[in-house]
C-alpha angles and dihedrals in degrees: 000000000000128000110208115227116248094014136106109245122194122208108204138158142106119324112275092027095122105264099131090038090056091054091049089052091050091052094045093243087123127030122224116244090217140359125033138290105202124195112185088337095310120117110227094199102080096035120122121225095270093051092045092051090052091053092045090059085070092053136068127200133199108197120215097260098027094258092222119174102256095210095051128079121242089261093051092048092056092042093052099087091045091055093042098050107024141049094220118149117256093248091059092043088054092053093047093048092050091048092051092047090048089053089060094040097252106102092125093051093067096111096049123104121234090252089061098056132078124247091258092050090048090056091051092048088051089053091050089053091046092056096042093103094043094245126200094217123042120191126194124192109204095329092178100048116121095008128130116236094265095048090044092055091047092051093049093049090047092054090052096044095047092048092053098038096047098036092240134162106229132192126178138177115221147156095200098100100182097055092035095057091042094062104027126101096186129028130202119189115202126195127175092347095308135103105252094177142349130184144093124323090254092053091050093050092048096044118122093197105128095229094045092046093049094048099042092045093042094234117172093214126060141073090331104070131200094224120067109236109276144155117271111291092240089064091059097043101029093229133141119276093244092056091046091052089051091052092049092049092052 
């Protein structure tokens, strides 16, 4: 699969298809058993810790539930990567943190603790921390999960606006199709660890591929089945075929 530079790419597909795993591979949290994971032409697989940390400074990551440090204030959470990876003076760190919080609409929440903010605010604080080092690549793992409709719309618009305003390359994994297709430039559909489809939003919506059609149109029947593959039910229960058929029909 290919992630186009400067675009917003959506990773979608059935649960267990490999979306979060792909993001972990891109960030070097997991290492591929074979093949390559290239970032700006550099293969992450054989990198040592020092090399990987240098590459990660060019990336930002929003984890699924924000992953804020519970014992740090909002300000300290956003300041953390700046203190970890730079030698900037505190006055400059303060200004950067306030600018990043302002970009997500939470500049005045800087003294709050994570336990005092809503789930939607926690996601936005996580985004502010992810952009603290002005990354080139920004990754989001399920940025819309657990959000009410208003917070979901705000988060989606923020992903699009930050990508365009900062000249980022963004990639996010999501199950919220409506908002996902509204902000994405490029779509990759994963299924069972393989790329089932990749292309523009228009190409996804027009695809006749059975899996793509089922997923995009939210159909209950298709290649993705309700029942996990199993032997015939009569083999498990030792009952007659007619009775088994009756159970299946019910």
